[in-house]
C-alpha positions as CSV (number, residue, x, y, z in Angstrom):
1,M,-39.2,174.0,-55.5
2,V,-42.7,174.9,-55.0
3,N,-45.6,174.7,-58.0
4,L,-47.6,176.8,-58.3
5,T,-51.1,176.0,-61.0
6,V,-52.6,178.5,-61.3
7,I,-56.4,177.7,-62.2
8,C,-58.4,180.3,-64.0
9,V,-62.4,180.0,-63.4
10,V,-64.8,181.8,-66.1
11,F,-68.6,181.8,-65.0
12,D,-70.5,180.8,-67.7
13,P,-74.6,180.6,-66.6
14,I,-74.9,178.1,-69.2
15,M,-72.4,175.3,-67.6
16,A,-73.8,176.3,-64.1
17,Y,-76.7,174.1,-64.0
18,T,-76.2,170.7,-63.1
19,T,-77.3,167.5,-64.6
20,D,-80.6,168.1,-62.9
21,S,-81.4,171.5,-64.1
22,L,-80.5,170.3,-67.4
23,Q,-83.2,167.5,-67.5
24,F,-85.9,170.2,-65.3
25,L,-85.6,172.4,-68.0
26,E,-85.7,170.0,-70.6
27,R,-89.3,169.1,-69.4
28,A,-89.7,172.3,-68.7
29,T,-89.5,173.0,-72.6
30,E,-91.4,170.0,-73.7
31,T,-94.1,171.5,-71.4
32,L,-94.2,175.0,-73.0
33,R,-94.4,173.4,-76.2
34,A,-97.2,171.0,-75.7
35,A,-99.2,174.3,-74.3
36,A,-98.2,176.8,-76.6
37,H,-100.7,176.0,-79.6
38,P,-103.6,178.6,-79.9
39,I,-106.3,175.5,-79.0
40,R,-104.4,174.7,-76.4
41,L,-104.5,177.4,-74.3
42,S,-108.1,177.6,-75.1
43,I,-108.4,174.3,-73.7
44,I,-106.0,175.7,-70.4
45,G,-108.4,178.2,-70.3
46,L,-111.9,176.7,-70.6
47,L,-110.6,174.4,-68.4
48,A,-109.1,176.4,-65.8
49,E,-113.2,178.4,-65.6
50,E,-115.1,175.4,-66.0
51,G,-113.0,172.7,-64.6
52,P,-113.4,169.0,-66.3
53,R,-115.2,168.5,-69.2
54,T,-115.6,166.2,-71.6
55,V,-114.1,166.3,-75.1
56,K,-117.8,166.8,-76.9
57,H,-118.7,169.7,-74.1
58,I,-114.6,171.1,-75.6
59,H,-115.3,170.8,-79.1
60,E,-118.5,172.5,-78.7
61,S,-117.5,175.1,-76.8
62,L,-114.6,176.4,-78.5
63,D,-116.6,175.0,-81.9
64,I,-113.6,172.8,-83.6
65,Q,-113.7,169.7,-84.2
66,Q,-114.0,166.4,-82.3
67,P,-111.1,164.5,-83.3
68,V,-109.0,168.3,-83.2
69,A,-109.9,168.3,-79.4
70,S,-109.1,164.7,-78.6
71,H,-105.6,165.6,-81.0
72,H,-104.6,168.5,-78.9
73,L,-106.0,167.3,-75.4
74,R,-104.0,163.9,-76.2
75,I,-100.8,166.2,-76.7
76,M,-101.3,167.7,-73.2
77,K,-102.3,164.5,-71.5
78,D,-98.9,163.0,-72.3
79,K,-96.8,166.1,-71.2
80,G,-99.1,165.7,-67.9
81,I,-101.0,169.5,-68.5
82,V,-103.9,167.3,-68.2
83,D,-105.5,164.7,-66.9
84,V,-108.3,162.3,-67.7
85,E,-110.9,160.7,-65.8
86,R,-113.5,157.8,-66.8
87,D,-116.9,158.0,-65.7
88,G,-118.4,154.9,-67.9
89,Q,-117.8,155.5,-71.8
90,N,-117.2,159.5,-71.0
91,S,-114.0,160.6,-70.8
92,R,-113.5,163.9,-68.7
93,Y,-110.3,166.4,-68.7
94,G,-109.5,168.5,-66.4
95,L,-106.0,170.4,-65.7
96,R,-103.6,168.4,-63.7
97,D,-103.0,172.1,-62.0
98,K,-104.5,175.0,-61.8
99,R,-101.3,176.4,-62.3
100,F,-101.0,175.9,-65.6
101,A,-104.0,178.4,-65.8
102,G,-101.0,180.9,-65.1
103,L,-99.6,180.6,-68.3
104,L,-102.0,182.6,-70.1
105,E,-102.4,185.4,-67.3
106,I,-98.5,185.5,-67.3
107,M,-99.1,186.2,-71.4
108,R,-101.8,188.3,-70.6
109,E,-99.1,190.4,-68.7
110,L,-95.9,190.2,-71.0
111,I,-97.4,191.2,-74.8
């Protein structure tokens, strides 16, 4: 006697992702959350246009308080959006990758 087993496979796009892909999507989500704030997007735009800048320059340029600028820069630094360079007593923040400025361009095109 022959035992035939029929397997029904239903394609589920969510389940199609491997664990590695899910880990990437989780990291991508966290990075996008870190950028998803008007002040942070403004900082990204400023750094894209002017290059690395001090917290003082950033808070004066965007007309926000220094602790507010520092808070948002710390969030973006923790998620890898900006890097910090130490220059004596000054810290200069810059985009880790200029392609982060593309987030603004994509949103301008979409909305």
